[in-house]
C-alpha positions as CSV (number, residue, x, y, z in Angstrom):
1,M,93.6,68.8,120.3
2,E,94.9,66.7,117.4
3,F,95.0,68.0,113.9
4,D,94.5,66.1,110.7
5,Q,95.3,66.5,107.0
6,P,92.6,69.2,106.3
7,H,94.1,71.3,109.0
8,R,97.6,70.9,107.5
9,D,96.3,71.7,104.1
10,A,94.6,74.8,105.3
11,L,97.7,76.0,107.0
12,Q,99.8,75.4,103.9
13,E,97.4,77.4,101.8
14,V,97.4,80.4,104.2
15,L,101.2,80.3,104.3
16,R,101.5,79.9,100.5
17,W,99.2,82.9,99.9
18,R,100.6,85.1,102.5
19,R,102.3,88.1,100.8
20,D,103.8,91.3,101.8
21,V,101.1,93.5,100.3
22,R,101.7,97.0,98.9
23,H,98.6,97.6,96.9
24,F,95.4,98.0,98.8
25,R,91.8,98.9,98.2
26,P,90.4,101.6,100.4
27,D,87.5,99.5,101.7
28,P,87.2,99.8,105.5
29,I,87.7,96.8,107.7
30,A,84.8,95.9,110.0
31,E,85.6,96.4,113.7
32,E,84.7,92.9,114.6
33,V,87.3,91.7,112.2
34,I,89.9,94.0,113.8
35,D,88.9,92.7,117.2
36,R,89.6,89.1,115.9
37,L,93.0,90.2,114.6
38,R,93.9,91.8,117.9
39,A,92.8,88.7,119.8
40,T,94.8,86.4,117.5
41,M,97.9,88.5,117.8
42,D,97.7,88.0,121.5
43,M,98.1,84.2,121.0
44,A,101.7,84.6,119.8
45,P,104.5,83.1,121.8
46,S,106.9,85.3,123.7
47,V,110.0,85.0,125.8
48,G,109.1,84.4,129.4
49,N,105.5,85.2,128.4
50,A,106.6,88.8,128.5
51,R,104.4,89.9,125.5
52,P,106.7,92.9,124.8
53,W,104.8,94.2,121.7
54,R,103.1,97.5,122.0
55,V,100.7,98.5,119.3
56,L,99.3,101.9,118.3
57,R,96.4,102.1,115.8
58,I,97.0,105.1,113.7
59,D,93.8,106.7,112.3
60,S,95.0,110.3,112.0
61,P,95.5,111.4,108.4
62,E,98.0,114.0,109.6
63,I,100.2,111.3,111.3
64,R,100.0,109.1,108.3
65,A,101.0,111.9,106.0
66,K,104.1,112.6,108.2
67,V,105.0,108.9,108.2
68,L,104.7,108.9,104.4
69,E,107.1,111.8,104.3
70,N,109.5,109.9,106.6
71,F,109.2,106.9,104.2
72,N,110.0,109.0,101.1
73,A,113.1,110.5,102.7
74,A,114.3,107.1,103.9
75,R,113.6,105.5,100.5
76,D,115.6,108.2,98.7
77,A,118.5,107.7,101.1
78,A,118.5,104.0,100.7
79,G,118.4,104.3,96.9
80,D,121.8,105.9,97.0
81,A,123.3,102.5,97.6
82,Y,122.2,101.2,94.1
83,V,123.6,102.0,90.7
84,G,122.9,101.3,87.1
85,D,120.1,98.8,86.4
86,Q,119.6,98.0,90.0
87,A,119.0,101.7,90.8
88,E,116.4,101.8,88.0
89,A,114.7,98.7,89.3
90,Y,114.7,100.0,92.9
91,A,113.0,103.2,91.7
92,K,110.1,101.2,90.2
93,L,109.4,99.2,93.3
94,K,106.4,100.0,95.4
95,L,107.6,99.6,99.0
96,Q,104.7,100.9,101.1
97,G,100.9,100.9,101.4
98,I,100.7,104.0,103.7
99,D,98.9,105.9,101.0
100,Q,96.2,103.3,100.7
101,A,95.7,100.9,103.6
102,P,92.6,101.5,105.7
103,L,94.2,100.0,108.9
104,Q,97.7,101.0,110.0
105,L,99.5,99.9,113.1
106,A,102.8,101.2,114.6
107,V,104.4,98.3,116.5
108,F,107.0,98.7,119.2
109,T,109.0,96.5,121.5
110,H,109.2,97.2,125.2
111,R,112.9,96.8,125.9
112,D,112.5,95.8,129.5
113,P,108.9,94.8,130.4
114,E,108.1,93.9,133.9
115,A,106.1,91.0,132.6
116,G,108.1,87.7,132.4
117,H,110.4,88.9,135.2
118,G,113.4,88.6,132.9
119,L,113.0,84.9,132.2
120,G,114.8,83.7,129.1
121,R,116.2,87.0,128.1
122,A,119.1,87.7,130.5
123,S,121.7,86.3,128.1
124,M,119.7,87.0,124.9
125,P,117.8,90.3,125.2
126,V,117.2,90.1,121.5
127,T,114.5,87.6,122.3
128,L,112.2,90.5,123.1
129,Q,112.4,91.8,119.5
130,Q,112.0,88.2,118.3
131,S,108.9,87.9,120.3
132,T,107.4,91.0,118.7
133,A,108.4,89.6,115.3
134,M,106.5,86.4,116.1
135,A,103.5,88.4,117.1
136,I,103.6,90.3,113.8
137,H,103.8,87.0,111.9
138,T,100.8,85.6,113.8
139,L,98.9,88.8,112.9
140,W,100.0,88.4,109.3
141,L,98.6,84.9,109.0
142,A,95.4,85.9,110.8
143,A,94.9,88.8,108.4
144,R,95.4,86.5,105.4
145,A,92.8,84.0,106.8
146,E,90.4,87.0,106.9
147,N,91.1,87.5,103.2
148,L,93.1,90.6,104.1
149,G,96.6,91.6,103.1
150,L,99.4,92.9,105.4
151,G,102.4,94.9,104.4
152,M,105.3,95.7,106.7
153,V,107.0,99.0,106.0
154,S,110.7,98.9,107.0
155,V,112.0,101.9,105.0
156,L,111.6,104.4,107.8
157,D,113.7,106.3,110.3
158,P,112.7,104.5,113.6
159,K,113.8,107.3,115.9
160,A,111.7,109.8,114.0
161,I,108.7,107.6,114.3
162,E,109.3,107.2,118.1
163,T,109.5,111.0,118.3
164,L,106.4,111.6,116.1
165,L,104.3,109.3,118.2
166,E,105.7,110.4,121.5
167,V,106.1,106.9,122.9
168,P,107.9,106.1,126.1
169,E,111.7,105.9,126.0
170,D,111.8,102.2,126.6
171,W,109.6,101.5,123.5
172,E,111.7,100.6,120.4
173,F,110.1,101.0,117.0
174,T,109.8,97.6,115.3
175,A,107.4,97.9,112.3
176,W,104.7,99.9,110.5
177,L,102.0,97.6,109.4
178,C,99.5,98.3,106.6
179,I,96.4,96.1,106.5
180,G,93.5,96.0,104.1
181,T,91.9,94.2,101.2
182,P,94.6,93.6,98.5
183,E,94.0,95.0,95.0
184,F,95.1,91.5,93.8
185,T,96.2,88.2,95.3
186,D,99.3,86.3,94.3
187,D,101.1,83.2,95.5
188,I,104.5,84.5,94.3
189,P,106.2,87.3,96.3
190,L,106.2,90.6,94.6
191,L,110.0,91.0,94.7
192,H,110.3,87.6,93.2
193,R,107.9,88.5,90.4
194,A,109.5,91.8,89.8
195,G,112.9,90.2,89.4
196,W,114.5,91.8,92.5
197,Q,115.1,88.7,94.5
198,E,113.8,85.1,94.0
199,N,112.4,83.0,96.7
200,L,115.1,80.4,97.3
201,P,114.9,77.3,99.5
202,T,117.0,77.1,102.7
203,D,119.0,74.0,103.2
204,W,119.2,72.5,106.7
205,E,122.8,71.6,107.2
206,R,123.6,68.6,109.4
207,R,126.5,68.7,111.9
């Protein structure tokens, strides 16, 4: 397969319009779309082809409510690190879509999967978490290509999530993902637009 300029342009557009979405409409997502997202996530690269990500689809309103409680407590605790104007700005940020997103996924990393037979991770076991991160990013782009938004909630107590969902001991909580139709689309990150942190270029230093 060889790609040409229209492919490159399309990829650039998907990347430019990929945002960490917090504001969702409640519209349900068709199951065939969810099936496509799952299949695309499986195309992600992974160390030793271990595919260490484990995904739970959380439909239960009771579980979602407990996760939102977890988030609120973690948000309050994290807020103690800020003072003055920054504390005021932090209080105004919307940092989750748990209360709105129709599709929510709890993603874990298997810390020692049999698959892959340890290849590539003996000296760098962190590559398992990196593999899960790449799978999440693959899903993120796939969702955007379906005109959906994805938001990753990181303001959570991971051990509490593992306990709540009663996962195996060798599953490590990685991310809570909220997916749905965004209330609005934007090609500027929300934190940039809100004045919290600008998107800055990364220089590639030469050695």
